[in-house]
C-alpha positions in Angstrom: 22.1 -5.1 11.7 23.2 -5.6 8.6 22.7 -3.4 5.2 20.1 -3.8 2.8 21.3 -4.3 -0.7 19.7 -1.9 -3.6 20.0 -2.4 -7.3 21.6 0.5 -8.9 17.9 1.4 -10.7 16.4 1.5 -6.6 19.0 3.6 -5.6 18.7 6.3 -8.5 14.7 6.1 -7.7 15.5 7.0 -3.8 18.1 9.6 -4.8 15.6 11.7 -6.8 12.8 11.3 -4.2 15.8 12.6 -1.7 16.7 15.6 -4.2 14.2 17.8 -2.6 14.1 16.9 0.9 15.9 18.9 3.8 18.5 17.5 6.6 16.4 15.8 9.5 19.2 14.9 11.4 22.3 17.0 12.1 25.9 15.7 13.2 27.8 18.2 15.1 31.4 18.4 16.2 30.9 15.5 18.9 30.6 13.2 15.9 28.6 10.1 15.8 26.6 9.9 19.5 24.4 7.5 20.7 21.6 10.5 20.6 22.6 11.3 16.7 21.5 7.3 16.0 18.8 7.4 17.8 17.6 10.3 16.1 18.6 9.0 12.9 16.2 5.4 13.6 13.4 7.6 14.9 13.5 9.6 11.6 14.0 6.5 9.4 10.9 5.0 11.2 9.0 8.1 10.1 10.3 9.1 6.8 12.0 6.2 5.4 14.4 8.3 3.5 16.3 10.7 5.3 19.1 13.3 4.6 21.6 13.9 7.6 24.0 16.9 7.3 27.8 16.6 8.9 29.5 19.7 10.3 33.0 17.9 9.5 35.6 18.8 7.3 37.3 15.2 7.3 35.4 13.2 4.2 36.9 9.9 5.2 35.1 10.7 8.5 32.2 11.3 7.1 32.3 8.4 5.0 33.1 6.4 7.8 29.9 7.8 9.7 27.7 7.1 6.6 28.9 3.5 7.1 28.3 3.3 10.8 24.8 4.6 10.6 24.1 2.4 7.4 25.3 -0.8 9.7 23.8 -0.1 12.5 20.3 1.5 11.5 19.6 -1.3 9.1 19.7 1.2 6.4 21.0 1.2 2.7 23.2 4.0 2.1 22.0 5.9 -1.2 24.1 9.0 -1.5 26.9 10.9 -0.2 27.6 14.2 -1.4 29.6 16.9 0.4 28.5 17.2 4.0 25.0 15.4 3.3 24.4 12.2 3.9 21.1 10.0 2.2 20.0 6.7 4.0 16.9 4.6 3.0 15.2 2.1 4.9 11.7 0.5 4.1 9.0 1.9 6.8 7.5 -0.6 9.4 3.8 -1.1 8.6 1.6 0.7 10.8 -1.3 -1.2 12.8 -4.8 0.4 11.7 -6.8 1.1 15.0 -10.6 0.2 14.0 -12.9 2.2 16.3 -16.7 0.7 16.0 -18.2 4.1 17.7 -17.0 5.8 15.2 -19.6 7.6 12.8 -19.2 8.6 8.9 -18.1 12.4 8.6 -19.4 15.4 7.1 -20.1 15.1 3.1 -20.6 17.9 0.8 -23.4 18.2 -1.5 -23.9 20.3 -4.3 -27.8 21.3 -4.6 -29.4 22.8 -7.7 -32.2 25.4 -6.7 -34.3 26.1 -9.9 -35.8 29.6 -9.7 -39.9 30.1 -9.4 -39.6 32.3 -12.6 -38.6 29.9 -15.5 -35.9 31.7 -17.5 -33.3 32.4 -14.5 -30.6 29.9 -13.9 -31.2 27.5 -11.7 -28.7 28.5 -8.0 -25.7 25.9 -7.0 -25.4 25.4 -3.2 -23.1 23.3 -1.4 -24.4 21.8 1.3 -22.8 20.2 4.4 -24.2 16.6 5.3 -23.2 15.8 8.8 -23.0 11.9 9.8 -26.6 11.9 11.8 -28.0 13.9 8.9 -29.9 13.5 5.7 -30.4 15.0 2.5 -34.0 15.4 1.4 -35.5 15.2 -2.3 -36.3 18.8 -1.9 -32.8 20.2 -0.7 -33.3 20.2 2.6 -30.9 18.6 5.7 -33.0 16.5 8.1 -32.0 15.1 11.0 -31.6 11.2 10.6 -34.3 9.0 12.8 -33.2 6.1 14.8 -33.5 2.9 12.8 -37.1 1.9 13.7 -37.1 -2.1 14.8 -40.3 -3.9 15.0 -41.7 -5.0 19.0 -40.6 -8.5 17.8 -37.2 -8.0 17.1 -37.1 -6.0 20.2 -38.3 -8.3 22.2 -35.7 -10.9 21.0 -32.6 -9.1 21.8 
């Protein structure tokens, strides 16, 4: 894979986004192993922007690791400060699976209950209405009835 080329402005944006991130991949004494590359690839797929901590005192080796990771993973090198490396790669599009059997989820409604005595404030109640329920005009939660189909339509299907 080849590196992604970014403009300085894009690099600056990614640097600011990475500021608060914690390192998700650690490179130990064995250096850049296949397991480290696999973990960095998985982290880039999951997050897009990652920090990698290298436990090595050799700056030239860290710089080489930074370039190697960027080249092999098809990522853009964002920043190398001390023992931290920041890489970015666009996240792959995820396919959303559509479930036809899925019903609507619960909804919360605020209902005003007026007092029988006129001078008091109305009471505000929050009612949770599930997907198979409905809220009546009187503020009651009722189970929805199945939609009625005429005899003619029922015989056609």
